[in-house]
C-alpha positions as CSV (number, residue, x, y, z in Angstrom):
1,M,176.8,-86.6,146.7
2,S,175.2,-83.8,148.6
3,A,175.9,-83.9,152.4
4,A,172.4,-82.4,153.2
5,T,170.1,-84.8,151.3
6,G,172.2,-87.8,150.8
7,T,171.5,-87.8,147.1
8,V,173.8,-88.4,144.3
9,T,174.0,-85.4,141.6
10,T,175.5,-86.0,138.1
11,E,176.5,-83.5,135.6
12,A,175.9,-84.0,131.8
13,P,179.0,-84.6,130.0
14,V,180.3,-81.6,128.0
15,T,181.1,-82.4,124.4
16,P,184.4,-81.1,123.5
17,N,184.7,-78.6,120.7
18,P,186.5,-79.8,117.5
19,P,190.0,-78.8,117.1
20,G,190.7,-75.3,115.8
21,G,187.1,-74.1,116.5
22,L,185.5,-75.9,113.4
23,R,181.9,-76.8,113.7
24,T,180.7,-80.3,112.9
25,E,179.0,-80.9,109.5
26,S,175.3,-80.7,109.9
27,A,172.9,-83.5,108.9
28,W,171.4,-81.6,105.9
29,R,175.0,-80.9,104.5
30,R,175.7,-84.7,105.0
31,R,172.4,-85.5,103.0
32,D,173.3,-83.0,100.4
33,R,176.7,-84.5,99.8
34,R,175.1,-87.9,99.5
35,W,172.6,-86.8,97.0
36,G,175.5,-85.3,95.1
37,Y,177.3,-88.6,94.9
38,V,174.2,-90.1,93.7
39,F,173.8,-87.7,90.8
40,V,177.5,-87.5,89.8
41,G,178.0,-91.3,90.3
42,P,176.4,-92.4,86.9
43,Q,178.7,-89.9,85.2
44,L,181.8,-91.1,86.9
45,I,180.8,-94.7,86.2
46,G,180.2,-93.8,82.5
47,M,183.5,-92.1,82.1
48,G,185.4,-95.0,83.7
49,L,183.7,-97.6,81.4
50,F,183.7,-95.7,78.3
51,V,186.9,-93.5,78.6
52,V,189.3,-94.4,81.2
53,L,189.0,-98.2,80.6
54,P,189.3,-98.0,76.7
55,F,192.2,-95.8,77.1
56,V,193.9,-98.0,79.6
57,A,193.4,-101.1,77.3
58,S,194.6,-99.1,74.2
59,L,197.8,-98.2,76.2
60,V,198.3,-101.9,77.2
61,L,197.5,-103.2,73.7
62,A,199.8,-100.8,72.0
63,F,202.6,-102.9,73.7
64,A,201.2,-106.3,72.8
65,Q,200.2,-108.2,69.9
66,W,196.5,-109.5,70.0
67,D,193.9,-110.5,67.3
68,G,190.8,-110.7,69.6
69,L,191.1,-114.6,69.7
70,N,194.4,-115.8,70.5
71,D,196.4,-115.2,73.5
72,L,198.0,-111.8,74.0
73,S,201.7,-111.6,73.6
74,W,204.0,-108.7,74.6
75,V,206.1,-107.2,71.8
76,G,207.4,-104.1,73.4
77,F,207.8,-101.1,71.1
78,D,207.7,-103.4,68.0
79,N,204.2,-101.9,67.1
80,F,205.4,-98.3,67.2
81,R,208.4,-99.0,65.0
82,T,206.3,-100.9,62.5
83,E,203.6,-98.2,62.4
84,L,206.0,-95.4,62.1
85,A,207.7,-97.2,59.1
86,D,204.4,-98.0,57.5
87,P,203.7,-95.8,54.5
88,L,199.9,-96.1,55.0
89,L,200.3,-94.2,58.3
90,G,202.5,-91.6,56.7
91,R,199.9,-91.0,54.1
92,S,197.2,-90.9,56.8
93,I,198.9,-88.2,58.6
94,I,199.4,-86.3,55.8
95,N,195.7,-86.4,54.7
96,T,194.6,-85.7,58.2
97,L,196.7,-82.6,58.3
98,L,195.7,-81.3,54.8
99,I,192.0,-81.9,55.9
100,A,192.6,-79.8,59.2
101,L,194.7,-77.0,57.3
102,I,191.8,-76.6,54.8
103,T,188.6,-77.0,56.8
104,V,189.8,-74.9,59.8
105,P,190.8,-71.7,58.3
106,V,188.2,-71.8,55.5
107,G,185.3,-73.0,57.9
108,L,186.1,-70.5,60.6
109,G,186.6,-67.6,58.1
110,L,183.2,-68.3,56.4
111,A,181.5,-68.6,60.1
112,V,182.9,-65.0,60.7
113,V,181.6,-63.5,57.5
114,I,178.1,-65.0,57.9
115,A,178.0,-64.1,61.8
116,V,178.8,-60.5,60.8
117,A,176.2,-60.5,58.1
118,L,173.5,-62.0,60.5
119,E,174.3,-59.8,63.3
120,K,172.0,-56.9,62.3
121,L,169.3,-58.8,60.8
122,K,166.0,-59.0,62.6
123,T,165.1,-62.2,61.0
124,R,168.3,-63.9,61.6
125,T,166.7,-66.7,63.6
126,L,165.4,-68.4,60.5
127,Y,168.8,-68.3,58.9
128,L,170.4,-69.4,62.0
129,V,168.2,-72.6,62.0
130,L,169.0,-73.2,58.4
131,V,172.7,-72.8,58.8
132,F,172.6,-75.0,62.2
133,A,170.5,-77.8,60.7
134,P,173.5,-79.7,59.4
135,V,175.2,-79.7,63.0
136,V,172.2,-81.5,64.5
137,T,171.7,-83.9,61.5
138,S,173.2,-87.4,61.5
139,S,176.8,-87.5,59.9
140,V,175.8,-90.7,58.1
141,A,172.8,-88.9,56.5
142,V,174.9,-86.0,55.6
143,A,177.5,-88.1,53.9
144,M,175.0,-90.1,52.1
145,I,173.4,-86.9,50.8
146,W,176.7,-85.5,49.6
147,Q,177.7,-88.7,48.1
148,Q,174.7,-88.3,45.7
149,L,175.7,-84.8,44.9
150,F,179.3,-85.7,44.2
151,R,178.3,-88.6,41.6
152,K,179.9,-87.8,38.2
153,D,176.3,-87.6,37.0
154,G,174.9,-85.7,40.0
155,V,173.7,-82.2,40.4
156,L,176.9,-80.7,41.4
157,S,179.1,-82.1,38.5
158,G,176.2,-81.3,36.0
159,F,176.0,-77.7,37.3
160,I,179.8,-77.3,36.9
161,H,179.9,-78.9,33.3
162,D,176.8,-76.7,32.1
163,V,178.2,-73.4,33.6
164,F,181.9,-73.6,32.8
165,H,181.5,-76.1,29.8
166,V,184.3,-78.5,31.3
167,P,184.0,-82.2,31.8
168,A,182.1,-83.3,34.7
169,P,184.4,-83.8,37.5
170,D,184.6,-87.2,39.1
171,W,184.7,-86.0,42.8
172,L,185.0,-89.3,44.6
173,G,186.8,-91.2,41.9
174,D,189.7,-88.7,41.2
175,P,192.4,-88.9,43.9
176,H,193.0,-85.2,43.5
177,L,189.3,-84.1,44.1
178,A,188.5,-86.8,46.8
179,L,190.0,-85.1,49.6
180,I,188.5,-81.7,48.6
181,A,185.0,-83.4,48.6
182,V,185.7,-84.5,52.1
183,C,186.8,-81.0,53.2
184,I,183.6,-79.5,51.6
185,V,181.4,-82.0,53.7
186,S,183.3,-81.2,56.8
187,I,183.2,-77.4,56.4
188,W,179.2,-77.5,55.6
189,S,178.6,-79.8,58.6
190,S,180.4,-77.7,61.2
191,L,179.6,-74.3,59.8
192,G,176.3,-73.8,61.9
193,L,178.0,-74.3,65.2
194,N,180.9,-72.0,64.3
195,V,178.3,-69.3,63.1
196,I,176.4,-69.4,66.5
197,I,179.7,-69.1,68.6
198,F,180.9,-66.2,66.6
199,L,177.7,-64.6,66.7
200,A,177.4,-64.8,70.4
201,G,180.9,-63.4,70.6
202,L,180.1,-60.3,68.6
203,Q,177.0,-59.7,70.4
204,N,179.0,-59.7,73.6
205,I,181.4,-57.0,72.5
206,S,180.6,-53.6,74.3
207,P,178.5,-51.2,72.1
208,S,180.3,-48.3,73.8
209,V,183.7,-49.5,72.3
210,I,182.3,-49.7,68.8
211,E,180.7,-46.3,69.2
212,A,184.0,-44.8,70.5
213,A,185.8,-46.2,67.5
214,R,183.1,-44.8,65.2
215,I,183.4,-41.4,66.8
216,D,187.1,-41.3,66.1
217,G,186.6,-41.9,62.5
218,A,187.2,-45.7,62.2
219,G,185.8,-47.2,58.9
220,A,183.9,-50.6,58.5
221,L,187.2,-52.4,57.8
222,T,189.1,-50.7,60.5
223,L,186.3,-51.4,62.9
224,F,186.2,-55.2,61.9
225,F,190.0,-55.8,61.8
226,R,191.2,-53.4,64.5
227,I,188.2,-53.6,67.1
228,R,186.1,-56.5,66.6
229,M,188.5,-59.1,65.6
230,P,190.9,-58.5,68.6
231,L,188.0,-58.7,70.9
232,L,186.9,-61.7,69.2
233,S,190.3,-63.3,69.4
234,P,189.5,-65.6,72.5
235,I,186.5,-67.1,70.6
236,V,188.7,-67.7,67.4
237,F,191.3,-69.3,69.6
238,F,188.6,-71.5,71.2
239,S,187.0,-72.6,67.9
240,T,190.3,-73.2,66.4
241,V,191.5,-75.7,69.1
242,I,188.0,-77.4,68.8
243,A,188.1,-77.5,65.2
244,F,191.5,-78.7,64.8
245,I,190.8,-81.7,67.3
246,S,187.7,-82.4,65.4
247,S,189.5,-82.5,62.1
248,L,192.2,-84.8,63.4
249,Q,189.4,-87.2,64.2
250,T,187.6,-87.2,61.0
251,F,186.3,-90.7,60.3
252,D,182.5,-91.0,59.4
253,T,182.6,-88.8,56.4
254,V,185.5,-90.6,55.0
255,F,183.8,-93.9,55.8
256,I,180.5,-93.2,54.2
257,L,181.4,-90.7,51.5
258,T,184.5,-92.7,49.8
259,A,184.6,-96.4,49.6
260,N,187.9,-98.0,51.1
261,A,189.4,-94.6,51.9
262,G,188.9,-93.3,48.3
263,P,191.0,-93.9,45.4
264,D,194.7,-94.8,46.1
265,N,193.9,-94.0,49.7
266,A,193.5,-90.3,48.9
267,T,191.1,-89.9,51.9
268,R,192.7,-92.2,54.2
269,T,192.7,-90.6,57.8
270,I,194.6,-91.5,61.0
271,V,191.3,-92.7,62.5
272,Y,190.4,-94.6,59.2
273,H,193.7,-96.2,59.4
274,I,193.0,-97.1,63.2
275,Y,189.7,-98.6,62.3
276,D,191.2,-100.7,59.3
277,L,193.9,-102.2,61.3
278,G,191.7,-102.9,64.2
279,F,188.3,-104.0,62.8
280,G,189.5,-104.7,59.2
281,K,192.6,-106.7,59.8
282,F,192.2,-107.4,63.6
283,Q,195.7,-106.2,64.4
284,F,194.6,-104.6,67.5
285,G,198.3,-104.1,68.7
286,P,199.3,-101.7,65.7
287,A,195.9,-100.2,65.9
288,S,196.5,-99.3,69.5
289,A,199.9,-98.0,68.8
290,A,198.5,-95.7,65.7
291,S,195.8,-94.3,68.4
292,I,198.5,-93.5,70.8
293,I,200.5,-91.7,67.9
294,L,197.1,-89.7,67.4
295,L,197.0,-88.8,70.8
296,V,200.5,-87.5,70.7
297,L,199.9,-85.6,67.5
298,T,196.8,-84.0,68.9
299,L,198.6,-83.0,72.1
300,V,201.5,-81.5,70.2
301,I,199.2,-79.3,67.9
302,T,197.2,-78.2,70.8
303,G,200.4,-77.2,72.8
304,I,201.6,-75.2,69.8
305,Q,198.1,-73.5,69.7
306,F,198.3,-72.6,73.3
307,T,201.8,-71.3,73.0
308,A,200.9,-69.2,70.0
309,Q,197.7,-67.9,71.7
310,K,199.8,-65.5,74.0
311,K,200.7,-63.4,70.9
312,F,197.3,-63.0,69.2
313,V,194.6,-63.5,71.8
314,H,193.6,-60.3,73.7
315,Y,191.2,-60.3,76.5
316,E,189.0,-57.2,77.2
317,D,189.2,-57.4,80.8
318,A,193.1,-57.6,80.9
319,D,193.6,-55.0,78.4
320,A,191.2,-52.6,80.2
């Protein structure tokens, strides 16, 4: 209160600063954060419904017995013991590993050769479109086309018979050839993607490094194996990991190409084994246990690859 005028004066309250000198979040930042939640929300909901929830359900069912209709009963580790003793699972693991060991090195090797061949071509766009076409084609359509080619009276068998004068091979009826047929289709289907990846890696190599090697007298083979491949090793490592994981999940090609996993289960893979248990015999407990076994196998192989990459993967920035 002022003594001269007799009026009361008030001062505006001073807003205390946040501790530590931090400023309060502005309105536009809060608005951007809310919009971020709006855009990310559907992805998180989809991941929760189609990835996290099925994984948790499989983990629970792996320790239970359930046919989809009757009540669920807990059995502990019985499903794992039953599956590990099942010869069909062992056959499935062997077939899956054989597919991976055949398709990964052969597929990546062909992709590197094609990428090097296309690197200097001015008209490589047309070839890239042709090579990449199987990647964007439905796997069911691809398997059905190859199924006709692999028939005993089909084009491929007839060509082999006419050229080499040997009996026409029964690709899908012979236990020794059925798995090779699956590998051929898998390599052909994924070749285009690997070519694109390796071509991008080759074009990312610094021209000065290649020119310096040529000035030092490096030939074509030395340039490829001593310069390009070491610089391309991170791409090779990435493609190898992705290709192995994809090979361990082979299902649609086997399901369409060969009936009932081929003759004498010659093309039975782990994923087909899981499908047969779950949706063929309605044994969701053993099927879930087999899926957990596949997860462990995938993690072990991937862990081995990440451990081994320290010896053969060379990063240009780290070596500089």
